[in-house]
C-alpha positions as YAML, in Angstrom:
chain: A
units: angstrom
residues:
- id: 1
  name: MET
  ca: [-0.20, -13.04, 10.66]
- id: 2
  name: ASN
  ca: [2.19, -16.33, 10.25]
- id: 3
  name: THR
  ca: [5.84, -15.11, 9.54]
- id: 4
  name: PRO
  ca: [7.36, -15.18, 7.05]
- id: 5
  name: TYR
  ca: [5.39, -12.66, 4.96]
- id: 6
  name: TYR
  ca: [6.26, -9.47, 2.95]
- id: 7
  name: ALA
  ca: [5.33, -5.80, 3.52]
- id: 8
  name: VAL
  ca: [5.25, -3.23, 0.84]
- id: 9
  name: ILE
  ca: [5.66, 0.06, 2.42]
- id: 10
  name: PHE
  ca: [4.69, 3.00, 0.29]
- id: 11
  name: THR
  ca: [5.58, 6.39, 1.66]
- id: 12
  name: ASN
  ca: [4.60, 9.57, -0.04]
- id: 13
  name: THR
  ca: [4.17, 13.42, -0.01]
- id: 14
  name: GLN
  ca: [1.14, 15.00, -1.80]
- id: 15
  name: THR
  ca: [0.54, 17.79, -4.14]
- id: 16
  name: ASP
  ca: [-2.13, 20.51, -3.63]
- id: 17
  name: ASP
  ca: [-4.45, 18.66, -6.38]
- id: 18
  name: LEU
  ca: [-6.08, 16.03, -4.56]
- id: 19
  name: ASP
  ca: [-9.35, 15.91, -6.57]
- id: 20
  name: GLY
  ca: [-10.51, 12.00, -6.82]
- id: 21
  name: TYR
  ca: [-7.61, 10.90, -4.40]
- id: 22
  name: ASP
  ca: [-9.88, 9.95, -1.38]
- id: 23
  name: GLU
  ca: [-12.05, 7.80, -3.75]
- id: 24
  name: MET
  ca: [-9.39, 6.32, -5.57]
- id: 25
  name: ALA
  ca: [-7.32, 5.26, -2.40]
- id: 26
  name: GLN
  ca: [-10.63, 3.73, -0.86]
- id: 27
  name: LYS
  ca: [-11.03, 1.80, -4.47]
- id: 28
  name: MET
  ca: [-7.45, 0.64, -4.14]
- id: 29
  name: GLU
  ca: [-7.90, -0.79, -0.71]
- id: 30
  name: ASP
  ca: [-11.22, -2.41, -1.57]
- id: 31
  name: LEU
  ca: [-9.32, -3.84, -4.62]
- id: 32
  name: ALA
  ca: [-6.21, -5.10, -2.72]
- id: 33
  name: GLN
  ca: [-8.47, -7.09, -0.40]
- id: 34
  name: GLN
  ca: [-9.59, -9.08, -3.01]
- id: 35
  name: GLN
  ca: [-6.22, -10.22, -4.57]
- id: 36
  name: PRO
  ca: [-4.90, -13.57, -3.62]
- id: 37
  name: GLY
  ca: [-2.07, -13.34, -1.13]
- id: 38
  name: TYR
  ca: [-3.18, -10.23, 0.71]
- id: 39
  name: LEU
  ca: [-2.83, -10.23, 4.29]
- id: 40
  name: GLY
  ca: [-3.88, -6.70, 5.51]
- id: 41
  name: MET
  ca: [-2.89, -2.79, 5.34]
- id: 42
  name: ASP
  ca: [-1.96, -0.02, 7.63]
- id: 43
  name: HIS
  ca: [-2.04, 3.82, 7.09]
- id: 44
  name: ALA
  ca: [-0.59, 6.94, 8.78]
- id: 45
  name: ARG
  ca: [-0.47, 10.44, 7.39]
- id: 46
  name: ASN
  ca: [0.89, 13.84, 8.76]
- id: 47
  name: ASP
  ca: [3.52, 15.44, 6.69]
- id: 48
  name: ILE
  ca: [4.32, 12.28, 4.95]
- id: 49
  name: GLY
  ca: [1.84, 9.50, 4.18]
- id: 50
  name: ILE
  ca: [2.61, 5.75, 5.11]
- id: 51
  name: THR
  ca: [0.56, 2.82, 3.53]
- id: 52
  name: ILE
  ca: [1.78, -0.54, 4.28]
- id: 53
  name: SER
  ca: [0.34, -3.29, 2.68]
- id: 54
  name: TYR
  ca: [1.12, -7.33, 3.80]
- id: 55
  name: TRP
  ca: [1.30, -9.89, 1.68]
- id: 56
  name: GLU
  ca: [2.07, -13.91, 1.43]
- id: 57
  name: ASN
  ca: [4.74, -13.85, -1.22]
- id: 58
  name: LEU
  ca: [6.51, -11.94, -3.77]
- id: 59
  name: ASP
  ca: [4.21, -13.30, -6.41]
- id: 60
  name: ALA
  ca: [1.14, -11.70, -4.80]
- id: 61
  name: ILE
  ca: [2.78, -8.42, -4.89]
- id: 62
  name: LYS
  ca: [4.06, -8.77, -8.30]
- id: 63
  name: ASN
  ca: [0.42, -9.74, -9.46]
- id: 64
  name: TRP
  ca: [-0.86, -6.67, -7.40]
- id: 65
  name: LYS
  ca: [1.38, -4.16, -9.19]
- id: 66
  name: ALA
  ca: [0.45, -5.59, -12.45]
- id: 67
  name: ASN
  ca: [-3.48, -5.09, -11.70]
- id: 68
  name: LEU
  ca: [-4.66, -2.74, -14.58]
- id: 69
  name: ASP
  ca: [-6.89, -0.71, -12.02]
- id: 70
  name: HIS
  ca: [-3.86, -0.39, -9.73]
- id: 71
  name: GLN
  ca: [-1.83, 0.84, -12.72]
- id: 72
  name: GLU
  ca: [-4.19, 3.54, -13.51]
- id: 73
  name: ALA
  ca: [-3.98, 4.75, -10.06]
- id: 74
  name: GLN
  ca: [-0.20, 4.69, -10.11]
- id: 75
  name: ARG
  ca: [-0.32, 6.78, -13.25]
- id: 76
  name: LEU
  ca: [-2.83, 9.37, -11.78]
- id: 77
  name: GLY
  ca: [-0.56, 9.45, -8.49]
- id: 78
  name: LYS
  ca: [2.55, 10.49, -10.57]
- id: 79
  name: GLU
  ca: [0.48, 12.82, -12.62]
- id: 80
  name: LYS
  ca: [-1.58, 14.53, -10.00]
- id: 81
  name: TRP
  ca: [-1.30, 13.30, -6.34]
- id: 82
  name: TYR
  ca: [2.23, 12.88, -5.36]
- id: 83
  name: GLN
  ca: [5.11, 15.14, -5.23]
- id: 84
  name: TRP
  ca: [7.34, 12.26, -3.99]
- id: 85
  name: HIS
  ca: [7.02, 8.71, -3.28]
- id: 86
  name: LYS
  ca: [9.08, 5.52, -2.43]
- id: 87
  name: THR
  ca: [8.29, 1.75, -2.40]
- id: 88
  name: ARG
  ca: [9.82, -0.48, -0.32]
- id: 89
  name: ILE
  ca: [9.53, -4.31, -0.39]
- id: 90
  name: CYS
  ca: [10.57, -6.14, 2.77]
- id: 91
  name: LYS
  ca: [10.39, -9.52, 4.22]
- id: 92
  name: VAL
  ca: [8.89, -9.94, 7.70]
- id: 93
  name: GLU
  ca: [10.85, -12.63, 9.58]
- id: 94
  name: ARG
  ca: [9.51, -11.95, 13.10]
- id: 95
  name: GLU
  ca: [6.82, -9.82, 14.71]
- id: 96
  name: TYR
  ca: [5.36, -9.18, 18.23]
- id: 97
  name: GLU
  ca: [3.06, -6.71, 19.84]
- id: 98
  name: PHE
  ca: [1.58, -5.38, 23.13]
- id: 99
  name: HIS
  ca: [-1.90, -4.56, 24.06]
- id: 100
  name: ARG
  ca: [-2.80, -3.07, 27.36]
- id: 101
  name: LYS
  ca: [-5.51, -4.42, 29.34]
...
């Protein structure tokens, strides 16, 4: 990815009621990929879930947050799936990586 870009970091802990969660998470990932300005996504889950989505600019993030299907997923998350969650929006100004050959 070319810098700068933005990262939305969503961290959470889940409830015991995860009925429908996996299906909705996949639907949201598929939908996000169709949004203008979407650059990618990473996930991790142990005790805390972490999803990081990458976006070209703040307007792309704002439009994703306003997406009606995404708003429905957010509502269900608060009502059913999440015990706690936090969202952080960060500007990525530099990146580097390592690959073992």
